[in-house]
C-alpha positions in Angstrom: 11.5 -19.9 -121.6 13.2 -16.8 -120.4 13.5 -13.8 -122.7 17.0 -12.5 -122.9 16.7 -9.8 -125.5 13.6 -7.7 -126.3 13.6 -5.3 -129.2 10.4 -3.3 -129.4 9.5 -0.9 -132.3 13.1 0.3 -132.7 14.0 3.0 -135.3 17.3 4.5 -136.2 17.3 7.7 -138.3 20.7 9.1 -139.4 20.9 12.9 -139.7 20.6 16.0 -137.7 16.8 16.2 -137.5 15.4 12.7 -137.1 12.0 13.9 -135.6 10.8 15.2 -139.0 11.9 11.9 -140.7 10.1 9.9 -138.0 6.9 11.8 -138.6 7.0 11.1 -142.3 8.0 7.5 -141.8 5.1 6.8 -139.4 2.8 8.4 -142.0 3.7 5.5 -144.3 6.3 7.1 -146.6 9.4 5.1 -147.8 13.0 5.7 -147.0 13.8 7.1 -150.4 11.1 9.7 -150.1 12.2 10.6 -146.6 15.8 11.0 -147.7 14.7 13.2 -150.6 12.5 15.4 -148.4 14.5 15.6 -145.2 18.1 14.5 -146.0 17.7 12.0 -143.2 18.6 8.3 -143.7 16.4 5.5 -142.4 18.7 2.9 -141.0 16.0 0.7 -139.4 12.3 1.1 -138.9 9.9 -0.5 -136.5 12.0 -3.6 -135.7 10.6 -5.9 -132.9 11.5 -9.4 -131.7 12.4 -11.4 -128.7 15.4 -13.7 -128.2 14.8 -16.5 -125.7 17.5 -18.1 -123.5 19.4 -20.8 -125.4 18.3 -19.6 -128.8 20.5 -18.1 -131.5 19.4 -15.1 -133.5 20.7 -14.6 -137.1 20.4 -11.2 -138.6 20.6 -11.4 -142.3 19.6 -9.3 -145.3 20.8 -7.5 -148.3 23.7 -5.0 -148.3 22.7 -1.7 -146.6 19.4 -3.2 -145.2 20.2 -2.2 -141.6 21.8 -5.4 -140.2 24.8 -3.7 -138.6 22.7 -0.8 -137.5 20.4 -3.1 -135.7 23.2 -4.9 -133.9 24.9 -1.6 -133.0 21.6 -0.3 -131.5 21.2 -3.5 -129.4 24.7 -3.2 -127.9 24.3 0.7 -128.0 27.4 1.4 -130.1 24.9 3.7 -131.7 21.8 5.3 -130.1 18.4 4.2 -131.4 16.1 7.1 -132.4 13.0 5.5 -131.0 11.8 2.3 -129.4 13.0 0.2 -126.6 15.7 -2.5 -126.2 16.2 -4.7 -123.1 18.9 -7.2 -122.5 18.5 -9.3 -119.4 15.7 -6.9 -118.3 18.1 -3.9 -118.5 17.0 -1.1 -120.7 20.0 -0.6 -122.9 19.5 3.1 -123.4 19.6 3.9 -119.7 23.2 3.1 -118.4 25.8 5.9 -118.4 29.1 5.5 -120.3 30.9 3.6 -117.5 27.8 1.4 -116.6 27.4 0.7 -120.3 31.1 -0.4 -120.7 30.7 -2.9 -117.8 27.3 -4.1 -119.1 28.8 -4.8 -122.5 31.7 -6.7 -121.0 29.3 -8.9 -119.0 26.5 -9.4 -121.6 27.9 -9.1 -125.1 30.5 -11.0 -127.1 31.1 -9.1 -130.3 32.6 -10.4 -133.5 33.5 -7.7 -136.0 33.8 -8.2 -139.7 37.6 -7.7 -139.6 38.0 -10.1 -136.7 40.3 -7.6 -134.7 42.9 -10.3 -134.0 46.3 -9.5 -132.6 49.0 -10.8 -135.0 51.6 -11.0 -132.2 49.5 -13.2 -129.9 48.8 -16.9 -130.3 45.3 -18.1 -131.2 44.7 -19.0 -127.6 45.9 -15.7 -126.3 43.6 -13.9 -128.8 40.6 -15.9 -127.5 41.5 -15.2 -123.9 41.8 -11.4 -124.5 38.2 -10.5 -123.6 38.5 -12.3 -120.3 42.0 -10.9 -119.7 40.8 -7.3 -119.9 38.1 -8.2 -117.4 40.8 -9.5 -115.0 39.5 -13.1 -115.0 42.1 -15.4 -113.4 44.5 -17.2 -115.8 43.1 -20.7 -115.1 39.5 -19.8 -115.6 40.1 -17.8 -118.8 42.4 -20.6 -120.2 39.7 -23.2 -119.6 36.9 -21.1 -121.1 39.1 -20.3 -124.1 40.1 -23.9 -124.8 36.4 -24.9 -124.6 35.5 -22.1 -127.0 38.2 -23.2 -129.5 36.7 -26.7 -129.4 33.2 -25.3 -130.0 34.4 -23.6 -133.2 36.4 -26.5 -134.5 39.9 -25.1 -133.7 41.1 -27.5 -131.1 44.8 -28.0 -131.4 45.4 -24.6 -133.1 45.9 -22.6 -129.8 49.7 -22.2 -130.1 49.5 -21.0 -133.7 49.4 -17.4 -134.8 46.5 -15.9 -136.8 48.7 -15.5 -139.9 49.2 -19.2 -139.9 45.4 -19.9 -140.3 43.0 -19.4 -143.2 40.6 -16.4 -143.3 37.7 -18.7 -142.3 39.7 -20.0 -139.4 40.6 -16.5 -138.3 36.9 -15.6 -138.3 36.3 -18.5 -136.0 39.0 -17.2 -133.6 36.9 -14.0 -133.3 33.8 -16.1 -132.7 35.7 -18.2 -130.1 36.7 -15.0 -128.3 33.1 -13.9 -128.1 32.0 -17.4 -126.9 34.7 -17.5 -124.2 33.6 -14.1 -122.9 
């Protein structure tokens, strides 16, 4: 099975001097001690895994355990301090800003906690948005969006507006947008 995402020994240290914190962390010290000694925060430490084609990865854990930090490193919304990340054999840390923007459009569907829905657009128009900004033709984006709505159990809701749906349904609109893209 093809590996789509490889995360290898990834760290994220928050603060102005992550090198000192990395040194102490690799010496086996905990994040509380590192914060006290260096004023640097350990976001994630030594994370490694592969995601194979056709598989779903769920990132779960306690509040402030590094879930969002990990995902933001994978799509490079934040820069990892150390380690390597590959998506479809592309090292995520290498593309410049424009290449990264295009790479994200083609390889990531992101669903944020606040859903980022447009209240003035229908459900179907919200789902189509990611494809619309990529200039995908109307027929193709409509077909992909209708399919995505079916996948998340919202078939028949396309002409409604987000405010007419429950919070859970609105969350599924965000998920459908990511799936359609």
